[in-house]
PDBQT receptor file of N, H, CA, C and O in Angstrom, charges set to zero:
ATOM      1  N   MET A   1     -32.863  -4.830   7.384  1.00  0.00    +0.000 N 
ATOM      2  CA  MET A   1     -31.687  -5.144   7.331  1.00  0.00    +0.000 C 
ATOM      3  C   MET A   1     -31.072  -4.089   6.190  1.00  0.00    +0.000 C 
ATOM      4  O   MET A   1     -29.889  -3.909   5.902  1.00  0.00    +0.000 OA
ATOM      5  N   SER A   2     -32.598  -3.274   5.482  1.00  0.00    +0.000 N 
ATOM      6  H   SER A   2     -33.559  -3.420   5.717  1.00  0.00    +0.000 HD
ATOM      7  CA  SER A   2     -31.797  -2.202   4.753  1.00  0.00    +0.000 C 
ATOM      8  C   SER A   2     -31.382  -0.884   5.583  1.00  0.00    +0.000 C 
ATOM      9  O   SER A   2     -30.876   0.117   5.077  1.00  0.00    +0.000 OA
ATOM     10  N   ASP A   3     -31.648  -1.038   6.776  1.00  0.00    +0.000 N 
ATOM     11  H   ASP A   3     -32.059  -1.852   7.188  1.00  0.00    +0.000 HD
ATOM     12  CA  ASP A   3     -31.355   0.095   7.640  1.00  0.00    +0.000 C 
ATOM     13  C   ASP A   3     -29.608   0.864   7.579  1.00  0.00    +0.000 C 
ATOM     14  O   ASP A   3     -28.740   0.194   8.138  1.00  0.00    +0.000 OA
ATOM     15  N   PRO A   4     -29.296   1.802   7.119  1.00  0.00    +0.000 N 
ATOM     16  CA  PRO A   4     -28.290   2.215   6.914  1.00  0.00    +0.000 C 
ATOM     17  C   PRO A   4     -27.448   2.050   8.090  1.00  0.00    +0.000 C 
ATOM     18  O   PRO A   4     -26.447   1.350   8.247  1.00  0.00    +0.000 OA
ATOM     19  N   PHE A   5     -28.086   2.874   8.921  1.00  0.00    +0.000 N 
ATOM     20  H   PHE A   5     -28.899   3.442   8.793  1.00  0.00    +0.000 HD
ATOM     21  CA  PHE A   5     -27.507   2.885  10.371  1.00  0.00    +0.000 C 
ATOM     22  C   PHE A   5     -26.811   1.569  11.152  1.00  0.00    +0.000 C 
ATOM     23  O   PHE A   5     -25.905   1.582  11.986  1.00  0.00    +0.000 OA
ATOM     24  N   PHE A   6     -27.633   0.297  10.530  1.00  0.00    +0.000 N 
ATOM     25  H   PHE A   6     -28.369   0.286   9.853  1.00  0.00    +0.000 HD
ATOM     26  CA  PHE A   6     -27.370  -1.193  11.064  1.00  0.00    +0.000 C 
ATOM     27  C   PHE A   6     -26.685  -1.329  10.129  1.00  0.00    +0.000 C 
ATOM     28  O   PHE A   6     -25.782  -2.052  10.550  1.00  0.00    +0.000 OA
ATOM     29  N   THR A   7     -26.430  -1.052   8.785  1.00  0.00    +0.000 N 
ATOM     30  H   THR A   7     -27.163  -0.465   8.442  1.00  0.00    +0.000 HD
ATOM     31  CA  THR A   7     -25.218  -1.451   7.979  1.00  0.00    +0.000 C 
ATOM     32  C   THR A   7     -23.914  -0.806   8.628  1.00  0.00    +0.000 C 
ATOM     33  O   THR A   7     -22.815  -1.360   8.596  1.00  0.00    +0.000 OA
ATOM     34  N   LEU A   8     -24.165   0.427   9.221  1.00  0.00    +0.000 N 
ATOM     35  H   LEU A   8     -25.058   0.876   9.247  1.00  0.00    +0.000 HD
ATOM     36  CA  LEU A   8     -23.062   0.923   9.878  1.00  0.00    +0.000 C 
ATOM     37  C   LEU A   8     -22.290   0.159  10.779  1.00  0.00    +0.000 C 
ATOM     38  O   LEU A   8     -21.069   0.084  10.648  1.00  0.00    +0.000 OA
ATOM     39  N   ILE A   9     -23.041  -0.545  11.887  1.00  0.00    +0.000 N 
ATOM     40  H   ILE A   9     -24.034  -0.485  11.994  1.00  0.00    +0.000 HD
ATOM     41  CA  ILE A   9     -23.373  -1.181  12.797  1.00  0.00    +0.000 C 
ATOM     42  C   ILE A   9     -22.151  -2.354  12.993  1.00  0.00    +0.000 C 
ATOM     43  O   ILE A   9     -21.308  -2.684  13.827  1.00  0.00    +0.000 OA
ATOM     44  N   ILE A  10     -22.750  -2.842  11.347  1.00  0.00    +0.000 N 
ATOM     45  H   ILE A  10     -23.435  -2.574  10.670  1.00  0.00    +0.000 HD
ATOM     46  CA  ILE A  10     -22.021  -4.211  10.819  1.00  0.00    +0.000 C 
ATOM     47  C   ILE A  10     -20.583  -3.886  10.538  1.00  0.00    +0.000 C 
ATOM     48  O   ILE A  10     -19.618  -4.553  10.913  1.00  0.00    +0.000 OA
ATOM     49  N   ILE A  11     -20.563  -3.059  10.012  1.00  0.00    +0.000 N 
ATOM     50  H   ILE A  11     -21.346  -2.517   9.707  1.00  0.00    +0.000 HD
ATOM     51  CA  ILE A  11     -19.128  -2.484   9.435  1.00  0.00    +0.000 C 
ATOM     52  C   ILE A  11     -18.039  -2.261  10.365  1.00  0.00    +0.000 C 
ATOM     53  O   ILE A  11     -16.855  -2.506  10.131  1.00  0.00    +0.000 OA
ATOM     54  N   ALA A  12     -18.637  -1.658  11.706  1.00  0.00    +0.000 N 
ATOM     55  H   ALA A  12     -19.598  -1.459  11.896  1.00  0.00    +0.000 HD
ATOM     56  CA  ALA A  12     -18.165  -1.509  12.938  1.00  0.00    +0.000 C 
ATOM     57  C   ALA A  12     -17.363  -2.880  13.274  1.00  0.00    +0.000 C 
ATOM     58  O   ALA A  12     -16.158  -3.131  13.308  1.00  0.00    +0.000 OA
ATOM     59  N   VAL A  13     -18.618  -3.728  13.530  1.00  0.00    +0.000 N 
ATOM     60  H   VAL A  13     -19.596  -3.524  13.503  1.00  0.00    +0.000 HD
ATOM     61  CA  VAL A  13     -17.751  -5.029  14.192  1.00  0.00    +0.000 C 
ATOM     62  C   VAL A  13     -16.965  -5.850  13.108  1.00  0.00    +0.000 C 
ATOM     63  O   VAL A  13     -16.274  -6.784  13.515  1.00  0.00    +0.000 OA
ATOM     64  N   ILE A  14     -17.003  -5.626  11.989  1.00  0.00    +0.000 N 
ATOM     65  H   ILE A  14     -17.565  -4.867  11.659  1.00  0.00    +0.000 HD
ATOM     66  CA  ILE A  14     -15.949  -6.222  10.753  1.00  0.00    +0.000 C 
ATOM     67  C   ILE A  14     -14.611  -5.546  11.394  1.00  0.00    +0.000 C 
ATOM     68  O   ILE A  14     -13.645  -6.201  11.783  1.00  0.00    +0.000 OA
ATOM     69  N   ALA A  15     -14.695  -4.418  11.429  1.00  0.00    +0.000 N 
ATOM     70  H   ALA A  15     -15.480  -3.886  11.113  1.00  0.00    +0.000 HD
ATOM     71  CA  ALA A  15     -13.241  -3.423  11.564  1.00  0.00    +0.000 C 
ATOM     72  C   ALA A  15     -13.040  -4.545  13.117  1.00  0.00    +0.000 C 
ATOM     73  O   ALA A  15     -12.465  -5.624  12.976  1.00  0.00    +0.000 OA
ATOM     74  N   VAL A  16     -13.417  -4.247  14.089  1.00  0.00    +0.000 N 
ATOM     75  H   VAL A  16     -13.885  -3.370  14.203  1.00  0.00    +0.000 HD
ATOM     76  CA  VAL A  16     -13.064  -4.688  15.440  1.00  0.00    +0.000 C 
ATOM     77  C   VAL A  16     -12.279  -6.340  14.926  1.00  0.00    +0.000 C 
ATOM     78  O   VAL A  16     -11.122  -6.714  15.122  1.00  0.00    +0.000 OA
ATOM     79  N   VAL A  17     -13.178  -6.911  14.375  1.00  0.00    +0.000 N 
ATOM     80  H   VAL A  17     -14.117  -6.607  14.216  1.00  0.00    +0.000 HD
ATOM     81  CA  VAL A  17     -12.548  -8.831  14.283  1.00  0.00    +0.000 C 
ATOM     82  C   VAL A  17     -11.523  -8.221  13.091  1.00  0.00    +0.000 C 
ATOM     83  O   VAL A  17     -10.454  -8.732  13.425  1.00  0.00    +0.000 OA
ATOM     84  N   ILE A  18     -11.340  -7.685  12.292  1.00  0.00    +0.000 N 
ATOM     85  H   ILE A  18     -12.209  -7.270  12.021  1.00  0.00    +0.000 HD
ATOM     86  CA  ILE A  18     -10.089  -7.603  11.238  1.00  0.00    +0.000 C 
ATOM     87  C   ILE A  18      -8.598  -7.353  12.530  1.00  0.00    +0.000 C 
ATOM     88  O   ILE A  18      -7.711  -8.093  12.957  1.00  0.00    +0.000 OA
ATOM     89  N   VAL A  19      -9.151  -5.356  12.855  1.00  0.00    +0.000 N 
ATOM     90  H   VAL A  19      -9.871  -4.755  12.509  1.00  0.00    +0.000 HD
ATOM     91  CA  VAL A  19      -7.628  -5.691  13.714  1.00  0.00    +0.000 C 
ATOM     92  C   VAL A  19      -7.699  -6.265  14.843  1.00  0.00    +0.000 C 
ATOM     93  O   VAL A  19      -6.745  -5.867  15.512  1.00  0.00    +0.000 OA
ATOM     94  N   LEU A  20      -8.592  -7.306  15.667  1.00  0.00    +0.000 N 
ATOM     95  H   LEU A  20      -9.367  -7.629  15.124  1.00  0.00    +0.000 HD
ATOM     96  CA  LEU A  20      -8.286  -8.396  16.732  1.00  0.00    +0.000 C 
ATOM     97  C   LEU A  20      -7.551  -9.213  15.870  1.00  0.00    +0.000 C 
ATOM     98  O   LEU A  20      -6.429  -9.395  16.344  1.00  0.00    +0.000 OA
ATOM     99  N   MET A  21      -7.736  -9.861  14.655  1.00  0.00    +0.000 N 
ATOM    100  H   MET A  21      -8.648  -9.714  14.270  1.00  0.00    +0.000 HD
ATOM    101  CA  MET A  21      -7.247 -10.770  13.765  1.00  0.00    +0.000 C 
ATOM    102  C   MET A  21      -5.764 -10.155  13.615  1.00  0.00    +0.000 C 
ATOM    103  O   MET A  21      -4.820 -10.830  14.026  1.00  0.00    +0.000 OA
ATOM    104  N   MET A  22      -5.599  -9.230  13.192  1.00  0.00    +0.000 N 
ATOM    105  H   MET A  22      -6.366  -8.682  12.858  1.00  0.00    +0.000 HD
ATOM    106  CA  MET A  22      -4.140  -8.528  12.993  1.00  0.00    +0.000 C 
ATOM    107  C   MET A  22      -3.546  -8.804  14.311  1.00  0.00    +0.000 C 
ATOM    108  O   MET A  22      -2.775  -9.755  14.442  1.00  0.00    +0.000 OA
ATOM    109  N   GLY A  23      -3.784  -8.210  15.073  1.00  0.00    +0.000 N 
ATOM    110  H   GLY A  23      -4.410  -7.438  14.967  1.00  0.00    +0.000 HD
ATOM    111  CA  GLY A  23      -3.038  -8.533  16.563  1.00  0.00    +0.000 C 
ATOM    112  C   GLY A  23      -2.719  -9.708  17.178  1.00  0.00    +0.000 C 
ATOM    113  O   GLY A  23      -1.740  -9.925  17.892  1.00  0.00    +0.000 OA
ATOM    114  N   LEU A  24      -3.889 -10.708  16.760  1.00  0.00    +0.000 N 
ATOM    115  H   LEU A  24      -4.685 -10.531  16.180  1.00  0.00    +0.000 HD
ATOM    116  CA  LEU A  24      -3.675 -12.289  17.211  1.00  0.00    +0.000 C 
ATOM    117  C   LEU A  24      -2.553 -12.678  16.124  1.00  0.00    +0.000 C 
ATOM    118  O   LEU A  24      -1.667 -13.492  16.385  1.00  0.00    +0.000 OA
ATOM    119  N   GLY A  25      -2.669 -12.012  14.855  1.00  0.00    +0.000 N 
ATOM    120  H   GLY A  25      -3.389 -11.351  14.642  1.00  0.00    +0.000 HD
ATOM    121  CA  GLY A  25      -1.803 -13.049  14.120  1.00  0.00    +0.000 C 
ATOM    122  C   GLY A  25      -0.426 -12.379  14.169  1.00  0.00    +0.000 C 
ATOM    123  O   GLY A  25       0.451 -13.019  13.589  1.00  0.00    +0.000 OA
ATOM    124  N   GLY A  26      -0.103 -11.389  14.659  1.00  0.00    +0.000 N 
ATOM    125  H   GLY A  26      -0.815 -10.870  15.131  1.00  0.00    +0.000 HD
ATOM    126  CA  GLY A  26       1.082 -10.679  15.207  1.00  0.00    +0.000 C 
ATOM    127  C   GLY A  26       1.730 -11.310  16.083  1.00  0.00    +0.000 C 
ATOM    128  O   GLY A  26       2.882 -11.731  15.979  1.00  0.00    +0.000 OA
ATOM    129  N   PHE A  27       1.005 -11.402  16.995  1.00  0.00    +0.000 N 
ATOM    130  H   PHE A  27       0.069 -11.060  17.080  1.00  0.00    +0.000 HD
ATOM    131  CA  PHE A  27       1.006 -12.233  18.372  1.00  0.00    +0.000 C 
ATOM    132  C   PHE A  27       1.237 -13.527  18.109  1.00  0.00    +0.000 C 
ATOM    133  O   PHE A  27       2.177 -13.886  18.818  1.00  0.00    +0.000 OA
ATOM    134  N   ALA A  28       0.896 -14.286  17.530  1.00  0.00    +0.000 N 
ATOM    135  H   ALA A  28       0.132 -13.994  16.955  1.00  0.00    +0.000 HD
ATOM    136  CA  ALA A  28       1.556 -15.301  17.628  1.00  0.00    +0.000 C 
ATOM    137  C   ALA A  28       2.427 -16.059  16.396  1.00  0.00    +0.000 C 
ATOM    138  O   ALA A  28       2.652 -17.225  16.072  1.00  0.00    +0.000 OA
ATOM    139  N   SER A  29       2.769 -14.777  15.919  1.00  0.00    +0.000 N 
ATOM    140  H   SER A  29       2.586 -13.830  16.182  1.00  0.00    +0.000 HD
ATOM    141  CA  SER A  29       4.241 -14.894  15.262  1.00  0.00    +0.000 C 
ATOM    142  C   SER A  29       5.431 -14.447  15.814  1.00  0.00    +0.000 C 
ATOM    143  O   SER A  29       6.550 -14.943  15.687  1.00  0.00    +0.000 OA
ATOM    144  N   GLY A  30       5.114 -13.534  16.395  1.00  0.00    +0.000 N 
ATOM    145  H   GLY A  30       4.205 -13.131  16.498  1.00  0.00    +0.000 HD
ATOM    146  CA  GLY A  30       6.206 -12.603  16.954  1.00  0.00    +0.000 C 
ATOM    147  C   GLY A  30       6.915 -11.592  16.102  1.00  0.00    +0.000 C 
ATOM    148  O   GLY A  30       6.433 -10.873  15.228  1.00  0.00    +0.000 OA
ATOM    149  N   GLY A  31       8.119 -11.674  16.514  1.00  0.00    +0.000 N 
ATOM    150  H   GLY A  31       8.511 -12.259  17.224  1.00  0.00    +0.000 HD
ATOM    151  CA  GLY A  31       9.089 -11.180  15.979  1.00  0.00    +0.000 C 
ATOM    152  C   GLY A  31       9.049  -9.709  16.007  1.00  0.00    +0.000 C 
ATOM    153  O   GLY A  31       8.466  -9.082  16.891  1.00  0.00    +0.000 OA
ATOM    154  N   ALA A  32       9.769  -9.093  14.886  1.00  0.00    +0.000 N 
ATOM    155  H   ALA A  32      10.243  -9.602  14.168  1.00  0.00    +0.000 HD
ATOM    156  CA  ALA A  32       9.501  -7.448  14.842  1.00  0.00    +0.000 C 
ATOM    157  C   ALA A  32       8.355  -6.827  14.473  1.00  0.00    +0.000 C 
ATOM    158  O   ALA A  32       8.228  -5.619  14.675  1.00  0.00    +0.000 OA
ATOM    159  N   PHE A  33       7.547  -7.436  13.988  1.00  0.00    +0.000 N 
ATOM    160  H   PHE A  33       7.651  -8.417  13.824  1.00  0.00    +0.000 HD
ATOM    161  CA  PHE A  33       6.106  -6.739  13.779  1.00  0.00    +0.000 C 
ATOM    162  C   PHE A  33       5.486  -7.192  14.779  1.00  0.00    +0.000 C 
ATOM    163  O   PHE A  33       4.636  -6.337  15.033  1.00  0.00    +0.000 OA
ATOM    164  N   ASN A  34       5.382  -8.174  15.632  1.00  0.00    +0.000 N 
ATOM    165  H   ASN A  34       6.072  -8.868  15.426  1.00  0.00    +0.000 HD
ATOM    166  CA  ASN A  34       4.845  -8.098  16.899  1.00  0.00    +0.000 C 
ATOM    167  C   ASN A  34       5.320  -6.818  17.945  1.00  0.00    +0.000 C 
ATOM    168  O   ASN A  34       4.704  -5.932  18.538  1.00  0.00    +0.000 OA
ATOM    169  N   LYS A  35       6.440  -7.130  17.860  1.00  0.00    +0.000 N 
ATOM    170  H   LYS A  35       6.941  -7.849  17.378  1.00  0.00    +0.000 HD
ATOM    171  CA  LYS A  35       7.117  -5.756  18.919  1.00  0.00    +0.000 C 
ATOM    172  C   LYS A  35       6.902  -4.273  18.241  1.00  0.00    +0.000 C 
ATOM    173  O   LYS A  35       6.808  -3.369  19.072  1.00  0.00    +0.000 OA
ATOM    174  N   ALA A  36       6.831  -3.972  17.177  1.00  0.00    +0.000 N 
ATOM    175  H   ALA A  36       6.907  -4.706  16.502  1.00  0.00    +0.000 HD
ATOM    176  CA  ALA A  36       6.703  -2.651  16.568  1.00  0.00    +0.000 C 
ATOM    177  C   ALA A  36       4.975  -2.260  16.282  1.00  0.00    +0.000 C 
ATOM    178  O   ALA A  36       4.653  -1.197  15.752  1.00  0.00    +0.000 OA
ATOM    179  N   ASN A  37       4.179  -3.079  16.630  1.00  0.00    +0.000 N 
ATOM    180  H   ASN A  37       4.440  -3.942  17.061  1.00  0.00    +0.000 HD
ATOM    181  CA  ASN A  37       2.792  -2.727  16.359  1.00  0.00    +0.000 C 
ATOM    182  C   ASN A  37       1.784  -3.466  17.264  1.00  0.00    +0.000 C 
ATOM    183  O   ASN A  37       0.591  -3.310  17.003  1.00  0.00    +0.000 OA
ATOM    184  N   SER A  38       2.162  -4.313  18.378  1.00  0.00    +0.000 N 
ATOM    185  H   SER A  38       3.131  -4.440  18.590  1.00  0.00    +0.000 HD
ATOM    186  CA  SER A  38       1.204  -4.653  19.170  1.00  0.00    +0.000 C 
ATOM    187  C   SER A  38       0.330  -3.626  19.968  1.00  0.00    +0.000 C 
ATOM    188  O   SER A  38      -0.893  -3.697  20.084  1.00  0.00    +0.000 OA
ATOM    189  N   ASN A  39       1.175  -2.618  20.523  1.00  0.00    +0.000 N 
ATOM    190  H   ASN A  39       2.169  -2.560  20.429  1.00  0.00    +0.000 HD
ATOM    191  CA  ASN A  39       0.604  -1.938  21.294  1.00  0.00    +0.000 C 
ATOM    192  C   ASN A  39      -0.436  -0.993  20.331  1.00  0.00    +0.000 C 
ATOM    193  O   ASN A  39      -1.588  -0.833  20.734  1.00  0.00    +0.000 OA
ATOM    194  N   ARG A  40      -0.048  -0.434  19.179  1.00  0.00    +0.000 N 
ATOM    195  H   ARG A  40       0.888  -0.564  18.851  1.00  0.00    +0.000 HD
ATOM    196  CA  ARG A  40      -0.695   0.243  18.077  1.00  0.00    +0.000 C 
ATOM    197  C   ARG A  40      -2.064  -0.278  17.945  1.00  0.00    +0.000 C 
ATOM    198  O   ARG A  40      -3.090   0.365  18.165  1.00  0.00    +0.000 OA
ATOM    199  N   LEU A  41      -1.975  -1.603  17.534  1.00  0.00    +0.000 N 
ATOM    200  H   LEU A  41      -1.141  -2.125  17.355  1.00  0.00    +0.000 HD
ATOM    201  CA  LEU A  41      -2.740  -2.315  17.309  1.00  0.00    +0.000 C 
ATOM    202  C   LEU A  41      -4.213  -2.708  18.366  1.00  0.00    +0.000 C 
ATOM    203  O   LEU A  41      -5.336  -3.116  18.071  1.00  0.00    +0.000 OA
ATOM    204  N   MET A  42      -3.586  -2.372  19.638  1.00  0.00    +0.000 N 
ATOM    205  H   MET A  42      -2.673  -2.041  19.878  1.00  0.00    +0.000 HD
ATOM    206  CA  MET A  42      -4.317  -2.865  20.484  1.00  0.00    +0.000 C 
ATOM    207  C   MET A  42      -5.287  -1.523  20.606  1.00  0.00    +0.000 C 
ATOM    208  O   MET A  42      -6.516  -1.467  20.604  1.00  0.00    +0.000 OA
ATOM    209  N   ARG A  43      -4.409  -0.577  20.701  1.00  0.00    +0.000 N 
ATOM    210  H   ARG A  43      -3.410  -0.623  20.703  1.00  0.00    +0.000 HD
ATOM    211  CA  ARG A  43      -5.498   0.896  20.559  1.00  0.00    +0.000 C 
ATOM    212  C   ARG A  43      -6.537   0.978  19.774  1.00  0.00    +0.000 C 
ATOM    213  O   ARG A  43      -7.682   1.412  19.903  1.00  0.00    +0.000 OA
ATOM    214  N   TYR A  44      -5.910   0.462  18.900  1.00  0.00    +0.000 N 
ATOM    215  H   TYR A  44      -4.980   0.109  18.796  1.00  0.00    +0.000 HD
ATOM    216  CA  TYR A  44      -6.945   0.828  17.459  1.00  0.00    +0.000 C 
ATOM    217  C   TYR A  44      -8.074  -0.244  17.509  1.00  0.00    +0.000 C 
ATOM    218  O   TYR A  44      -9.095   0.109  16.918  1.00  0.00    +0.000 OA
ATOM    219  N   ARG A  45      -8.117  -1.582  18.135  1.00  0.00    +0.000 N 
ATOM    220  H   ARG A  45      -7.288  -1.869  18.615  1.00  0.00    +0.000 HD
ATOM    221  CA  ARG A  45      -9.021  -2.230  18.633  1.00  0.00    +0.000 C 
ATOM    222  C   ARG A  45      -9.945  -1.454  19.605  1.00  0.00    +0.000 C 
ATOM    223  O   ARG A  45     -11.124  -1.168  19.401  1.00  0.00    +0.000 OA
ATOM    224  N   ILE A  46      -9.127  -1.136  20.806  1.00  0.00    +0.000 N 
ATOM    225  H   ILE A  46      -8.169  -1.369  20.972  1.00  0.00    +0.000 HD
ATOM    226  CA  ILE A  46     -10.007  -0.660  21.897  1.00  0.00    +0.000 C 
ATOM    227  C   ILE A  46     -10.784   0.693  21.144  1.00  0.00    +0.000 C 
ATOM    228  O   ILE A  46     -11.908   0.917  21.593  1.00  0.00    +0.000 OA
ATOM    229  N   ILE A  47     -10.331   1.562  20.110  1.00  0.00    +0.000 N 
ATOM    230  H   ILE A  47      -9.418   1.379  19.746  1.00  0.00    +0.000 HD
ATOM    231  CA  ILE A  47     -11.224   2.637  19.582  1.00  0.00    +0.000 C 
ATOM    232  C   ILE A  47     -12.341   2.013  19.032  1.00  0.00    +0.000 C 
ATOM    233  O   ILE A  47     -13.515   2.064  19.397  1.00  0.00    +0.000 OA
ATOM    234  N   ALA A  48     -11.744   1.330  17.968  1.00  0.00    +0.000 N 
ATOM    235  H   ALA A  48     -10.790   1.289  17.672  1.00  0.00    +0.000 HD
ATOM    236  CA  ALA A  48     -12.651   0.755  17.285  1.00  0.00    +0.000 C 
ATOM    237  C   ALA A  48     -14.174  -0.518  17.808  1.00  0.00    +0.000 C 
ATOM    238  O   ALA A  48     -15.173  -0.842  17.165  1.00  0.00    +0.000 OA
ATOM    239  N   GLN A  49     -13.760  -0.880  19.032  1.00  0.00    +0.000 N 
ATOM    240  H   GLN A  49     -12.949  -0.617  19.554  1.00  0.00    +0.000 HD
ATOM    241  CA  GLN A  49     -14.865  -1.567  19.849  1.00  0.00    +0.000 C 
ATOM    242  C   GLN A  49     -15.500  -0.646  20.629  1.00  0.00    +0.000 C 
ATOM    243  O   GLN A  49     -16.611  -1.040  20.983  1.00  0.00    +0.000 OA
ATOM    244  N   PHE A  50     -15.162   0.572  21.074  1.00  0.00    +0.000 N 
ATOM    245  H   PHE A  50     -14.259   0.892  20.786  1.00  0.00    +0.000 HD
ATOM    246  CA  PHE A  50     -15.683   1.676  21.577  1.00  0.00    +0.000 C 
ATOM    247  C   PHE A  50     -16.935   2.019  20.639  1.00  0.00    +0.000 C 
ATOM    248  O   PHE A  50     -18.106   1.930  21.008  1.00  0.00    +0.000 OA
ATOM    249  N   ILE A  51     -16.532   2.404  19.436  1.00  0.00    +0.000 N 
ATOM    250  H   ILE A  51     -15.581   2.476  19.136  1.00  0.00    +0.000 HD
ATOM    251  CA  ILE A  51     -17.418   3.340  18.389  1.00  0.00    +0.000 C 
ATOM    252  C   ILE A  51     -18.181   2.062  18.039  1.00  0.00    +0.000 C 
ATOM    253  O   ILE A  51     -19.272   2.343  17.541  1.00  0.00    +0.000 OA
ATOM    254  N   ALA A  52     -17.942   0.650  18.146  1.00  0.00    +0.000 N 
ATOM    255  H   ALA A  52     -17.057   0.422  18.550  1.00  0.00    +0.000 HD
ATOM    256  CA  ALA A  52     -18.906  -0.417  17.864  1.00  0.00    +0.000 C 
ATOM    257  C   ALA A  52     -20.156  -0.504  18.878  1.00  0.00    +0.000 C 
ATOM    258  O   ALA A  52     -21.318  -0.697  18.519  1.00  0.00    +0.000 OA
ATOM    259  N   VAL A  53     -19.612  -0.287  20.530  1.00  0.00    +0.000 N 
ATOM    260  H   VAL A  53     -18.668  -0.131  20.821  1.00  0.00    +0.000 HD
ATOM    261  CA  VAL A  53     -20.476  -0.842  21.187  1.00  0.00    +0.000 C 
ATOM    262  C   VAL A  53     -21.447   0.846  21.357  1.00  0.00    +0.000 C 
ATOM    263  O   VAL A  53     -22.661   0.884  21.561  1.00  0.00    +0.000 OA
ATOM    264  N   MET A  54     -20.692   1.899  21.235  1.00  0.00    +0.000 N 
ATOM    265  H   MET A  54     -19.706   1.869  21.069  1.00  0.00    +0.000 HD
ATOM    266  CA  MET A  54     -21.590   2.767  21.211  1.00  0.00    +0.000 C 
ATOM    267  C   MET A  54     -22.502   3.262  20.132  1.00  0.00    +0.000 C 
ATOM    268  O   MET A  54     -23.290   4.200  20.254  1.00  0.00    +0.000 OA
ATOM    269  N   LEU A  55     -22.312   2.530  19.056  1.00  0.00    +0.000 N 
ATOM    270  H   LEU A  55     -21.672   1.768  18.956  1.00  0.00    +0.000 HD
ATOM    271  CA  LEU A  55     -23.168   2.568  17.576  1.00  0.00    +0.000 C 
ATOM    272  C   LEU A  55     -24.499   1.788  17.859  1.00  0.00    +0.000 C 
ATOM    273  O   LEU A  55     -25.624   2.133  17.497  1.00  0.00    +0.000 OA
ATOM    274  N   ILE A  56     -24.042   0.310  18.808  1.00  0.00    +0.000 N 
ATOM    275  H   ILE A  56     -23.128   0.030  19.101  1.00  0.00    +0.000 HD
ATOM    276  CA  ILE A  56     -25.376  -0.653  18.971  1.00  0.00    +0.000 C 
ATOM    277  C   ILE A  56     -25.897   0.127  20.431  1.00  0.00    +0.000 C 
ATOM    278  O   ILE A  56     -26.987  -0.368  20.715  1.00  0.00    +0.000 OA
ATOM    279  N   VAL A  57     -25.644   0.799  21.092  1.00  0.00    +0.000 N 
ATOM    280  H   VAL A  57     -24.758   1.202  20.861  1.00  0.00    +0.000 HD
ATOM    281  CA  VAL A  57     -25.942   1.489  22.326  1.00  0.00    +0.000 C 
ATOM    282  C   VAL A  57     -27.256   2.250  21.649  1.00  0.00    +0.000 C 
ATOM    283  O   VAL A  57     -28.466   2.175  21.862  1.00  0.00    +0.000 OA
ATOM    284  N   VAL A  58     -26.462   2.992  20.761  1.00  0.00    +0.000 N 
ATOM    285  H   VAL A  58     -25.479   3.052  20.588  1.00  0.00    +0.000 HD
ATOM    286  CA  VAL A  58     -27.942   4.051  19.998  1.00  0.00    +0.000 C 
ATOM    287  C   VAL A  58     -28.713   3.758  19.314  1.00  0.00    +0.000 C 
ATOM    288  O   VAL A  58     -29.711   4.443  19.091  1.00  0.00    +0.000 OA
ATOM    289  N   TYR A  59     -28.431   2.504  18.718  1.00  0.00    +0.000 N 
ATOM    290  H   TYR A  59     -27.621   1.947  18.899  1.00  0.00    +0.000 HD
ATOM    291  CA  TYR A  59     -29.449   1.504  17.828  1.00  0.00    +0.000 C 
ATOM    292  C   TYR A  59     -30.302   1.302  18.755  1.00  0.00    +0.000 C 
ATOM    293  O   TYR A  59     -31.297   2.028  18.762  1.00  0.00    +0.000 OA
ATOM    294  N   VAL A  60     -30.144   0.204  19.850  1.00  0.00    +0.000 N 
ATOM    295  H   VAL A  60     -29.336  -0.386  19.844  1.00  0.00    +0.000 HD
ATOM    296  CA  VAL A  60     -30.966  -0.142  20.662  1.00  0.00    +0.000 C 
ATOM    297  C   VAL A  60     -31.908   0.588  21.450  1.00  0.00    +0.000 C 
ATOM    298  O   VAL A  60     -32.996   0.209  21.883  1.00  0.00    +0.000 OA
ATOM    299  N   THR A  61     -31.023   2.283  21.640  1.00  0.00    +0.000 N 
ATOM    300  H   THR A  61     -30.138   2.591  21.289  1.00  0.00    +0.000 HD
ATOM    301  CA  THR A  61     -32.219   3.140  22.235  1.00  0.00    +0.000 C 
ATOM    302  C   THR A  61     -32.809   3.590  21.406  1.00  0.00    +0.000 C 
ATOM    303  O   THR A  61     -34.036   3.500  21.401  1.00  0.00    +0.000 OA
ATOM    304  N   PHE A  62     -32.244   4.111  20.604  1.00  0.00    +0.000 N 
ATOM    305  H   PHE A  62     -31.246   4.184  20.609  1.00  0.00    +0.000 HD
ATOM    306  CA  PHE A  62     -33.292   5.241  19.448  1.00  0.00    +0.000 C 
ATOM    307  C   PHE A  62     -34.066   3.983  18.444  1.00  0.00    +0.000 C 
ATOM    308  O   PHE A  62     -35.149   4.383  18.019  1.00  0.00    +0.000 OA
ATOM    309  N   PHE A  63     -33.796   2.900  18.103  1.00  0.00    +0.000 N 
ATOM    310  H   PHE A  63     -32.916   2.575  18.448  1.00  0.00    +0.000 HD
ATOM    311  CA  PHE A  63     -34.460   2.498  16.804  1.00  0.00    +0.000 C 
ATOM    312  C   PHE A  63     -35.183   1.094  17.261  1.00  0.00    +0.000 C 
ATOM    313  O   PHE A  63     -35.698   0.335  16.440  1.00  0.00    +0.000 OA
ATOM    314  N   LYS A  64     -35.159   0.878  18.482  1.00  0.00    +0.000 N 
ATOM    315  H   LYS A  64     -34.741   1.494  19.150  1.00  0.00    +0.000 HD
ATOM    316  CA  LYS A  64     -35.880  -0.713  18.916  1.00  0.00    +0.000 C 
ATOM    317  C   LYS A  64     -36.594  -0.257  20.038  1.00  0.00    +0.000 C 
ATOM    318  O   LYS A  64     -37.375  -1.104  20.471  1.00  0.00    +0.000 OA
ATOM    319  N   GLY A  65     -36.575   0.928  20.714  1.00  0.00    +0.000 N 
ATOM    320  H   GLY A  65     -35.940   1.616  20.363  1.00  0.00    +0.000 HD
ATOM    321  CA  GLY A  65     -37.137   1.415  21.904  1.00  0.00    +0.000 C 
ATOM    322  C   GLY A  65     -38.678   1.940  21.927  1.00  0.00    +0.000 C 
ATOM    323  O   GLY A  65     -39.170   2.367  22.972  1.00  0.00    +0.000 OA
TER     324      GLY A  65
């Protein structure tokens, strides 16, 4: 658990969850916030997910193999 790379993965996953919750909250409330930010939040989530998945793949490939 003291592995800094694993900590980086946890931070990336938490970032994905935060962006996802912001997007869902904006979608649920609708209105001006949703119109102005829904596409941007989706792009941020996809980028954060890509980074998190790549970090997990690197971790599994090199540190657990």
